[in-house]
PDB file of N, CA, C and O in Angstrom, chain B, residues numbered from 101:
ATOM      1  N   UNK B 101       9.634  45.072  25.101  1.00  0.00           N
ATOM      2  CA  UNK B 101       8.238  45.453  25.162  1.00  0.00           C
ATOM      3  C   UNK B 101       7.509  44.849  23.964  1.00  0.00           C
ATOM      4  O   UNK B 101       8.022  44.860  22.845  1.00  0.00           O
ATOM      5  N   UNK B 102       6.312  44.325  24.207  1.00  0.00           N
ATOM      6  CA  UNK B 102       5.537  43.742  23.116  1.00  0.00           C
ATOM      7  C   UNK B 102       4.145  44.381  23.068  1.00  0.00           C
ATOM      8  O   UNK B 102       3.637  44.885  24.069  1.00  0.00           O
ATOM      9  N   UNK B 103       3.562  44.344  21.907  1.00  0.00           N
ATOM     10  CA  UNK B 103       2.216  44.880  21.713  1.00  0.00           C
ATOM     11  C   UNK B 103       1.239  43.718  21.769  1.00  0.00           C
ATOM     12  O   UNK B 103       1.415  42.724  21.065  1.00  0.00           O
ATOM     13  N   UNK B 104       0.217  43.834  22.593  1.00  0.00           N
ATOM     14  CA  UNK B 104      -0.776  42.777  22.702  1.00  0.00           C
ATOM     15  C   UNK B 104      -1.855  42.957  21.637  1.00  0.00           C
ATOM     16  O   UNK B 104      -2.338  44.067  21.414  1.00  0.00           O
ATOM     17  N   UNK B 105      -2.224  41.879  20.994  1.00  0.00           N
ATOM     18  CA  UNK B 105      -3.266  41.900  19.980  1.00  0.00           C
ATOM     19  C   UNK B 105      -4.619  41.730  20.662  1.00  0.00           C
ATOM     20  O   UNK B 105      -4.841  40.742  21.361  1.00  0.00           O
ATOM     21  N   UNK B 106      -5.514  42.676  20.464  1.00  0.00           N
ATOM     22  CA  UNK B 106      -6.845  42.637  21.053  1.00  0.00           C
ATOM     23  C   UNK B 106      -7.831  42.170  19.975  1.00  0.00           C
ATOM     24  O   UNK B 106      -8.290  42.963  19.153  1.00  0.00           O
ATOM     25  N   UNK B 107      -8.145  40.870  19.994  1.00  0.00           N
ATOM     26  CA  UNK B 107      -8.996  40.287  18.959  1.00  0.00           C
ATOM     27  C   UNK B 107     -10.393  40.898  18.943  1.00  0.00           C
ATOM     28  O   UNK B 107     -10.959  41.105  17.870  1.00  0.00           O
ATOM     29  N   UNK B 108     -10.953  41.188  20.104  1.00  0.00           N
ATOM     30  CA  UNK B 108     -12.297  41.770  20.172  1.00  0.00           C
ATOM     31  C   UNK B 108     -12.323  43.152  19.509  1.00  0.00           C
ATOM     32  O   UNK B 108     -13.245  43.470  18.759  1.00  0.00           O
ATOM     33  N   UNK B 109     -11.312  43.959  19.791  1.00  0.00           N
ATOM     34  CA  UNK B 109     -11.235  45.291  19.191  1.00  0.00           C
ATOM     35  C   UNK B 109     -11.070  45.177  17.669  1.00  0.00           C
ATOM     36  O   UNK B 109     -11.667  45.947  16.916  1.00  0.00           O
ATOM     37  N   UNK B 110     -10.267  44.226  17.230  1.00  0.00           N
ATOM     38  CA  UNK B 110     -10.065  43.988  15.795  1.00  0.00           C
ATOM     39  C   UNK B 110     -11.385  43.645  15.124  1.00  0.00           C
ATOM     40  O   UNK B 110     -11.728  44.218  14.090  1.00  0.00           O
ATOM     41  N   UNK B 111     -12.122  42.714  15.709  1.00  0.00           N
ATOM     42  CA  UNK B 111     -13.390  42.270  15.122  1.00  0.00           C
ATOM     43  C   UNK B 111     -14.415  43.397  15.027  1.00  0.00           C
ATOM     44  O   UNK B 111     -15.205  43.429  14.083  1.00  0.00           O
ATOM     45  N   UNK B 112     -14.417  44.311  15.974  1.00  0.00           N
ATOM     46  CA  UNK B 112     -15.396  45.395  15.994  1.00  0.00           C
ATOM     47  C   UNK B 112     -15.035  46.546  15.059  1.00  0.00           C
ATOM     48  O   UNK B 112     -15.922  47.284  14.631  1.00  0.00           O
ATOM     49  N   UNK B 113     -13.752  46.716  14.733  1.00  0.00           N
ATOM     50  CA  UNK B 113     -13.307  47.899  14.012  1.00  0.00           C
ATOM     51  C   UNK B 113     -12.739  47.652  12.621  1.00  0.00           C
ATOM     52  O   UNK B 113     -12.453  48.611  11.904  1.00  0.00           O
ATOM     53  N   UNK B 114     -12.567  46.409  12.221  1.00  0.00           N
ATOM     54  CA  UNK B 114     -11.950  46.099  10.939  1.00  0.00           C
ATOM     55  C   UNK B 114     -12.888  45.239  10.111  1.00  0.00           C
ATOM     56  O   UNK B 114     -13.526  44.316  10.615  1.00  0.00           O
ATOM     57  N   UNK B 115     -12.955  45.565   8.828  1.00  0.00           N
ATOM     58  CA  UNK B 115     -13.733  44.756   7.888  1.00  0.00           C
ATOM     59  C   UNK B 115     -12.958  44.631   6.591  1.00  0.00           C
ATOM     60  O   UNK B 115     -12.011  45.375   6.335  1.00  0.00           O
ATOM     61  N   UNK B 116     -13.377  43.683   5.789  1.00  0.00           N
ATOM     62  CA  UNK B 116     -12.769  43.526   4.479  1.00  0.00           C
ATOM     63  C   UNK B 116     -13.475  44.479   3.518  1.00  0.00           C
ATOM     64  O   UNK B 116     -14.704  44.518   3.457  1.00  0.00           O
ATOM     65  N   UNK B 117     -12.687  45.242   2.772  1.00  0.00           N
ATOM     66  CA  UNK B 117     -13.211  46.218   1.825  1.00  0.00           C
ATOM     67  C   UNK B 117     -12.677  45.937   0.432  1.00  0.00           C
ATOM     68  O   UNK B 117     -11.549  45.474   0.259  1.00  0.00           O
ATOM     69  N   UNK B 118     -13.515  46.230  -0.561  1.00  0.00           N
ATOM     70  CA  UNK B 118     -13.108  46.177  -1.957  1.00  0.00           C
ATOM     71  C   UNK B 118     -12.982  47.595  -2.477  1.00  0.00           C
ATOM     72  O   UNK B 118     -13.829  48.440  -2.188  1.00  0.00           O
ATOM     73  N   UNK B 119     -11.929  47.868  -3.245  1.00  0.00           N
ATOM     74  CA  UNK B 119     -11.820  49.128  -3.963  1.00  0.00           C
ATOM     75  C   UNK B 119     -12.551  48.911  -5.281  1.00  0.00           C
ATOM     76  O   UNK B 119     -12.083  48.166  -6.142  1.00  0.00           O
ATOM     77  N   UNK B 120     -13.709  49.569  -5.437  1.00  0.00           N
ATOM     78  CA  UNK B 120     -14.604  49.312  -6.565  1.00  0.00           C
ATOM     79  C   UNK B 120     -14.631  50.511  -7.499  1.00  0.00           C
ATOM     80  O   UNK B 120     -14.787  51.654  -7.068  1.00  0.00           O
ATOM     81  N   UNK B 121     -14.474  50.228  -8.791  1.00  0.00           N
ATOM     82  CA  UNK B 121     -14.597  51.265  -9.807  1.00  0.00           C
ATOM     83  C   UNK B 121     -16.067  51.617  -9.947  1.00  0.00           C
ATOM     84  O   UNK B 121     -16.893  50.733 -10.174  1.00  0.00           O
ATOM     85  N   UNK B 122     -16.409  52.899  -9.816  1.00  0.00           N
ATOM     86  CA  UNK B 122     -17.804  53.328  -9.784  1.00  0.00           C
ATOM     87  C   UNK B 122     -18.545  53.044 -11.086  1.00  0.00           C
ATOM     88  O   UNK B 122     -19.697  52.611 -11.052  1.00  0.00           O
ATOM     89  N   UNK B 123     -17.913  53.277 -12.225  1.00  0.00           N
ATOM     90  CA  UNK B 123     -18.597  53.121 -13.513  1.00  0.00           C
ATOM     91  C   UNK B 123     -18.895  51.667 -13.861  1.00  0.00           C
ATOM     92  O   UNK B 123     -20.009  51.337 -14.267  1.00  0.00           O
ATOM     93  N   UNK B 124     -17.901  50.803 -13.702  1.00  0.00           N
ATOM     94  CA  UNK B 124     -18.064  49.409 -14.124  1.00  0.00           C
ATOM     95  C   UNK B 124     -18.457  48.467 -12.988  1.00  0.00           C
ATOM     96  O   UNK B 124     -18.965  47.375 -13.241  1.00  0.00           O
ATOM     97  N   UNK B 125     -18.227  48.881 -11.734  1.00  0.00           N
ATOM     98  CA  UNK B 125     -18.500  48.000 -10.600  1.00  0.00           C
ATOM     99  C   UNK B 125     -17.424  46.948 -10.407  1.00  0.00           C
ATOM    100  O   UNK B 125     -17.590  46.032  -9.601  1.00  0.00           O
ATOM    101  N   UNK B 126     -16.324  47.068 -11.137  1.00  0.00           N
ATOM    102  CA  UNK B 126     -15.225  46.099 -11.073  1.00  0.00           C
ATOM    103  C   UNK B 126     -14.393  46.316  -9.815  1.00  0.00           C
ATOM    104  O   UNK B 126     -14.059  47.450  -9.473  1.00  0.00           O
ATOM    105  N   UNK B 127     -14.057  45.220  -9.126  1.00  0.00           N
ATOM    106  CA  UNK B 127     -13.211  45.282  -7.939  1.00  0.00           C
ATOM    107  C   UNK B 127     -11.758  45.370  -8.372  1.00  0.00           C
ATOM    108  O   UNK B 127     -11.258  44.506  -9.093  1.00  0.00           O
ATOM    109  N   UNK B 128     -11.083  46.428  -7.924  1.00  0.00           N
ATOM    110  CA  UNK B 128      -9.687  46.645  -8.282  1.00  0.00           C
ATOM    111  C   UNK B 128      -8.722  46.066  -7.259  1.00  0.00           C
ATOM    112  O   UNK B 128      -7.613  45.657  -7.604  1.00  0.00           O
ATOM    113  N   UNK B 129      -9.148  46.031  -5.989  1.00  0.00           N
ATOM    114  CA  UNK B 129      -8.279  45.604  -4.904  1.00  0.00           C
ATOM    115  C   UNK B 129      -9.130  45.238  -3.692  1.00  0.00           C
ATOM    116  O   UNK B 129     -10.229  45.767  -3.523  1.00  0.00           O
ATOM    117  N   UNK B 130      -8.631  44.339  -2.850  1.00  0.00           N
ATOM    118  CA  UNK B 130      -9.319  43.953  -1.622  1.00  0.00           C
ATOM    119  C   UNK B 130      -8.329  44.051  -0.470  1.00  0.00           C
ATOM    120  O   UNK B 130      -7.198  43.573  -0.561  1.00  0.00           O
ATOM    121  N   UNK B 131      -8.779  44.686   0.631  1.00  0.00           N
ATOM    122  CA  UNK B 131      -7.923  44.847   1.817  1.00  0.00           C
ATOM    123  C   UNK B 131      -8.780  44.842   3.077  1.00  0.00           C
ATOM    124  O   UNK B 131      -9.987  45.078   3.026  1.00  0.00           O
ATOM    125  N   UNK B 132      -8.136  44.571   4.204  1.00  0.00           N
ATOM    126  CA  UNK B 132      -8.772  44.748   5.504  1.00  0.00           C
ATOM    127  C   UNK B 132      -8.440  46.154   5.966  1.00  0.00           C
ATOM    128  O   UNK B 132      -7.269  46.529   6.030  1.00  0.00           O
ATOM    129  N   UNK B 133      -9.474  46.943   6.291  1.00  0.00           N
ATOM    130  CA  UNK B 133      -9.293  48.328   6.712  1.00  0.00           C
ATOM    131  C   UNK B 133     -10.118  48.621   7.952  1.00  0.00           C
ATOM    132  O   UNK B 133     -11.145  47.989   8.195  1.00  0.00           O
ATOM    133  N   UNK B 134      -9.658  49.581   8.726  1.00  0.00           N
ATOM    134  CA  UNK B 134     -10.478  50.113   9.807  1.00  0.00           C
ATOM    135  C   UNK B 134     -11.639  50.870   9.178  1.00  0.00           C
ATOM    136  O   UNK B 134     -11.480  51.465   8.112  1.00  0.00           O
ATOM    137  N   UNK B 135     -12.798  50.859   9.814  1.00  0.00           N
ATOM    138  CA  UNK B 135     -13.970  51.548   9.277  1.00  0.00           C
ATOM    139  C   UNK B 135     -13.680  53.039   9.071  1.00  0.00           C
ATOM    140  O   UNK B 135     -14.061  53.615   8.051  1.00  0.00           O
ATOM    141  N   UNK B 136     -13.009  53.653  10.039  1.00  0.00           N
ATOM    142  CA  UNK B 136     -12.678  55.079   9.944  1.00  0.00           C
ATOM    143  C   UNK B 136     -11.744  55.356   8.774  1.00  0.00           C
ATOM    144  O   UNK B 136     -11.896  56.362   8.081  1.00  0.00           O
ATOM    145  N   UNK B 137     -10.776  54.466   8.549  1.00  0.00           N
ATOM    146  CA  UNK B 137      -9.824  54.656   7.450  1.00  0.00           C
ATOM    147  C   UNK B 137     -10.524  54.564   6.097  1.00  0.00           C
ATOM    148  O   UNK B 137     -10.224  55.342   5.191  1.00  0.00           O
ATOM    149  N   UNK B 138     -11.446  53.629   5.953  1.00  0.00           N
ATOM    150  CA  UNK B 138     -12.178  53.489   4.694  1.00  0.00           C
ATOM    151  C   UNK B 138     -13.002  54.746   4.412  1.00  0.00           C
ATOM    152  O   UNK B 138     -13.050  55.221   3.277  1.00  0.00           O
ATOM    153  N   UNK B 139     -13.641  55.274   5.434  1.00  0.00           N
ATOM    154  CA  UNK B 139     -14.419  56.495   5.273  1.00  0.00           C
ATOM    155  C   UNK B 139     -13.542  57.679   4.889  1.00  0.00           C
ATOM    156  O   UNK B 139     -13.903  58.477   4.024  1.00  0.00           O
ATOM    157  N   UNK B 140     -12.392  57.786   5.537  1.00  0.00           N
ATOM    158  CA  UNK B 140     -11.454  58.870   5.239  1.00  0.00           C
ATOM    159  C   UNK B 140     -10.943  58.756   3.804  1.00  0.00           C
ATOM    160  O   UNK B 140     -10.898  59.751   3.081  1.00  0.00           O
ATOM    161  N   UNK B 141     -10.560  57.555   3.392  1.00  0.00           N
ATOM    162  CA  UNK B 141     -10.082  57.352   2.025  1.00  0.00           C
ATOM    163  C   UNK B 141     -11.153  57.714   1.006  1.00  0.00           C
ATOM    164  O   UNK B 141     -10.848  58.330  -0.015  1.00  0.00           O
ATOM    165  N   UNK B 142     -12.406  57.340   1.267  1.00  0.00           N
ATOM    166  CA  UNK B 142     -13.489  57.668   0.338  1.00  0.00           C
ATOM    167  C   UNK B 142     -13.691  59.177   0.218  1.00  0.00           C
ATOM    168  O   UNK B 142     -13.950  59.686  -0.873  1.00  0.00           O
ATOM    169  N   UNK B 143     -13.573  59.889   1.334  1.00  0.00           N
ATOM    170  CA  UNK B 143     -13.708  61.351   1.280  1.00  0.00           C
ATOM    171  C   UNK B 143     -12.570  61.972   0.474  1.00  0.00           C
ATOM    172  O   UNK B 143     -12.792  62.905  -0.298  1.00  0.00           O
ATOM    173  N   UNK B 144     -11.360  61.462   0.650  1.00  0.00           N
ATOM    174  CA  UNK B 144     -10.208  61.961  -0.109  1.00  0.00           C
ATOM    175  C   UNK B 144     -10.382  61.649  -1.591  1.00  0.00           C
ATOM    176  O   UNK B 144     -10.149  62.510  -2.439  1.00  0.00           O
ATOM    177  N   UNK B 145     -10.791  60.417  -1.907  1.00  0.00           N
ATOM    178  CA  UNK B 145     -10.993  60.034  -3.312  1.00  0.00           C
ATOM    179  C   UNK B 145     -12.053  60.910  -3.964  1.00  0.00           C
ATOM    180  O   UNK B 145     -11.888  61.317  -5.114  1.00  0.00           O
ATOM    181  N   UNK B 146     -13.137  61.207  -3.255  1.00  0.00           N
ATOM    182  CA  UNK B 146     -14.200  62.054  -3.805  1.00  0.00           C
ATOM    183  C   UNK B 146     -13.671  63.464  -4.060  1.00  0.00           C
ATOM    184  O   UNK B 146     -13.983  64.075  -5.083  1.00  0.00           O
ATOM    185  N   UNK B 147     -12.878  63.970  -3.135  1.00  0.00           N
ATOM    186  CA  UNK B 147     -12.312  65.308  -3.274  1.00  0.00           C
ATOM    187  C   UNK B 147     -11.363  65.384  -4.470  1.00  0.00           C
ATOM    188  O   UNK B 147     -11.290  66.407  -5.150  1.00  0.00           O
ATOM    189  N   UNK B 148     -10.636  64.288  -4.718  1.00  0.00           N
ATOM    190  CA  UNK B 148      -9.693  64.249  -5.835  1.00  0.00           C
ATOM    191  C   UNK B 148     -10.375  63.881  -7.153  1.00  0.00           C
ATOM    192  O   UNK B 148      -9.746  63.921  -8.210  1.00  0.00           O
ATOM    193  N   UNK B 149     -11.664  63.521  -7.093  1.00  0.00           N
ATOM    194  CA  UNK B 149     -12.403  63.168  -8.304  1.00  0.00           C
ATOM    195  C   UNK B 149     -12.076  61.782  -8.852  1.00  0.00           C
ATOM    196  O   UNK B 149     -12.243  61.526 -10.044  1.00  0.00           O
ATOM    197  N   UNK B 150     -11.616  60.899  -7.988  1.00  0.00           N
ATOM    198  CA  UNK B 150     -11.314  59.525  -8.432  1.00  0.00           C
ATOM    199  C   UNK B 150     -12.606  58.783  -8.723  1.00  0.00           C
ATOM    200  O   UNK B 150     -13.653  59.077  -8.146  1.00  0.00           O
ATOM    201  N   UNK B 151     -12.516  57.822  -9.622  1.00  0.00           N
ATOM    202  CA  UNK B 151     -13.712  57.066 -10.013  1.00  0.00           C
ATOM    203  C   UNK B 151     -13.795  55.717  -9.306  1.00  0.00           C
ATOM    204  O   UNK B 151     -14.305  54.750  -9.871  1.00  0.00           O
ATOM    205  N   UNK B 152     -13.294  55.649  -8.069  1.00  0.00           N
ATOM    206  CA  UNK B 152     -13.346  54.405  -7.295  1.00  0.00           C
ATOM    207  C   UNK B 152     -13.576  54.762  -5.832  1.00  0.00           C
ATOM    208  O   UNK B 152     -13.250  55.862  -5.386  1.00  0.00           O
ATOM    209  N   UNK B 153     -14.144  53.808  -5.091  1.00  0.00           N
ATOM    210  CA  UNK B 153     -14.285  53.996  -3.651  1.00  0.00           C
ATOM    211  C   UNK B 153     -14.238  52.656  -2.944  1.00  0.00           C
ATOM    212  O   UNK B 153     -14.448  51.606  -3.551  1.00  0.00           O
ATOM    213  N   UNK B 154     -13.955  52.712  -1.629  1.00  0.00           N
ATOM    214  CA  UNK B 154     -13.867  51.510  -0.811  1.00  0.00           C
ATOM    215  C   UNK B 154     -15.262  51.143  -0.322  1.00  0.00           C
ATOM    216  O   UNK B 154     -15.954  51.958   0.287  1.00  0.00           O
ATOM    217  N   UNK B 155     -15.665  49.903  -0.596  1.00  0.00           N
ATOM    218  CA  UNK B 155     -16.966  49.395  -0.144  1.00  0.00           C
ATOM    219  C   UNK B 155     -16.751  48.129   0.671  1.00  0.00           C
ATOM    220  O   UNK B 155     -15.979  47.245   0.298  1.00  0.00           O
ATOM    221  N   UNK B 156     -17.451  48.070   1.787  1.00  0.00           N
ATOM    222  CA  UNK B 156     -17.333  46.893   2.651  1.00  0.00           C
ATOM    223  C   UNK B 156     -17.862  45.674   1.907  1.00  0.00           C
ATOM    224  O   UNK B 156     -18.911  45.736   1.266  1.00  0.00           O
ATOM    225  N   UNK B 157     -17.136  44.573   1.995  1.00  0.00           N
ATOM    226  CA  UNK B 157     -17.559  43.332   1.347  1.00  0.00           C
ATOM    227  C   UNK B 157     -18.879  42.896   1.965  1.00  0.00           C
ATOM    228  O   UNK B 157     -19.019  42.906   3.188  1.00  0.00           O
ATOM    229  N   UNK B 158     -19.833  42.519   1.152  1.00  0.00           N
ATOM    230  CA  UNK B 158     -21.172  42.073   1.565  1.00  0.00           C
ATOM    231  C   UNK B 158     -21.956  43.156   2.276  1.00  0.00           C
ATOM    232  O   UNK B 158     -22.795  42.844   3.121  1.00  0.00           O
ATOM    233  N   UNK B 159     -21.712  44.414   1.962  1.00  0.00           N
ATOM    234  CA  UNK B 159     -22.420  45.503   2.637  1.00  0.00           C
ATOM    235  C   UNK B 159     -23.907  45.488   2.322  1.00  0.00           C
ATOM    236  O   UNK B 159     -24.715  45.934   3.136  1.00  0.00           O
ATOM    237  N   UNK B 160     -24.285  44.972   1.131  1.00  0.00           N
ATOM    238  CA  UNK B 160     -25.707  44.922   0.793  1.00  0.00           C
ATOM    239  C   UNK B 160     -26.456  43.998   1.740  1.00  0.00           C
ATOM    240  O   UNK B 160     -27.541  44.342   2.208  1.00  0.00           O
ATOM    241  N   UNK B 161     -25.897  42.839   2.027  1.00  0.00           N
ATOM    242  CA  UNK B 161     -26.578  41.889   2.915  1.00  0.00           C
ATOM    243  C   UNK B 161     -26.606  42.407   4.355  1.00  0.00           C
ATOM    244  O   UNK B 161     -27.572  42.163   5.078  1.00  0.00           O
ATOM    245  N   UNK B 162     -25.559  43.117   4.778  1.00  0.00           N
ATOM    246  CA  UNK B 162     -25.540  43.686   6.126  1.00  0.00           C
ATOM    247  C   UNK B 162     -26.601  44.771   6.250  1.00  0.00           C
ATOM    248  O   UNK B 162     -27.271  44.865   7.278  1.00  0.00           O
ATOM    249  N   UNK B 163     -26.760  45.593   5.215  1.00  0.00           N
ATOM    250  CA  UNK B 163     -27.763  46.658   5.229  1.00  0.00           C
ATOM    251  C   UNK B 163     -29.171  46.072   5.252  1.00  0.00           C
ATOM    252  O   UNK B 163     -30.049  46.591   5.942  1.00  0.00           O
ATOM    253  N   UNK B 164     -29.386  45.007   4.511  1.00  0.00           N
ATOM    254  CA  UNK B 164     -30.700  44.372   4.464  1.00  0.00           C
ATOM    255  C   UNK B 164     -31.065  43.801   5.834  1.00  0.00           C
ATOM    256  O   UNK B 164     -32.225  43.871   6.241  1.00  0.00           O
ATOM    257  N   UNK B 165     -30.094  43.240   6.544  1.00  0.00           N
ATOM    258  CA  UNK B 165     -30.355  42.709   7.882  1.00  0.00           C
ATOM    259  C   UNK B 165     -30.765  43.811   8.842  1.00  0.00           C
ATOM    260  O   UNK B 165     -31.664  43.624   9.662  1.00  0.00           O
ATOM    261  N   UNK B 166     -30.105  44.964   8.739  1.00  0.00           N
ATOM    262  CA  UNK B 166     -30.434  46.075   9.625  1.00  0.00           C
ATOM    263  C   UNK B 166     -31.840  46.598   9.351  1.00  0.00           C
ATOM    264  O   UNK B 166     -32.555  46.966  10.284  1.00  0.00           O
ATOM    265  N   UNK B 167     -32.243  46.635   8.083  1.00  0.00           N
ATOM    266  CA  UNK B 167     -33.572  47.112   7.716  1.00  0.00           C
ATOM    267  C   UNK B 167     -34.673  46.193   8.208  1.00  0.00           C
ATOM    268  O   UNK B 167     -35.754  46.651   8.578  1.00  0.00           O
ATOM    269  N   UNK B 168     -34.397  44.879   8.213  1.00  0.00           N
ATOM    270  CA  UNK B 168     -35.397  43.902   8.646  1.00  0.00           C
ATOM    271  C   UNK B 168     -35.692  43.998  10.127  1.00  0.00           C
ATOM    272  O   UNK B 168     -36.803  43.688  10.557  1.00  0.00           O
ATOM    273  N   UNK B 169     -34.713  44.423  10.919  1.00  0.00           N
ATOM    274  CA  UNK B 169     -34.882  44.448  12.395  1.00  0.00           C
ATOM    275  C   UNK B 169     -35.797  45.527  12.842  1.00  0.00           C
ATOM    276  O   UNK B 169     -36.038  45.675  14.040  1.00  0.00           O
TER     277      UNK B 169
END
């Protein structure tokens, strides 16, 4: 039995994220994550009082595009 890779589903649900230190803005790590997983990790980090969170790469430019429309 093999698992089929669904490229369309991957493109819609996965993005590249940076683990960013809140105080300095320094990127600690970069990974591809599901959107839901990044949100869950950020909620856990906030609950634990960590000083870092996962931010989608180029999220500022994506947000600006949405505002312009």
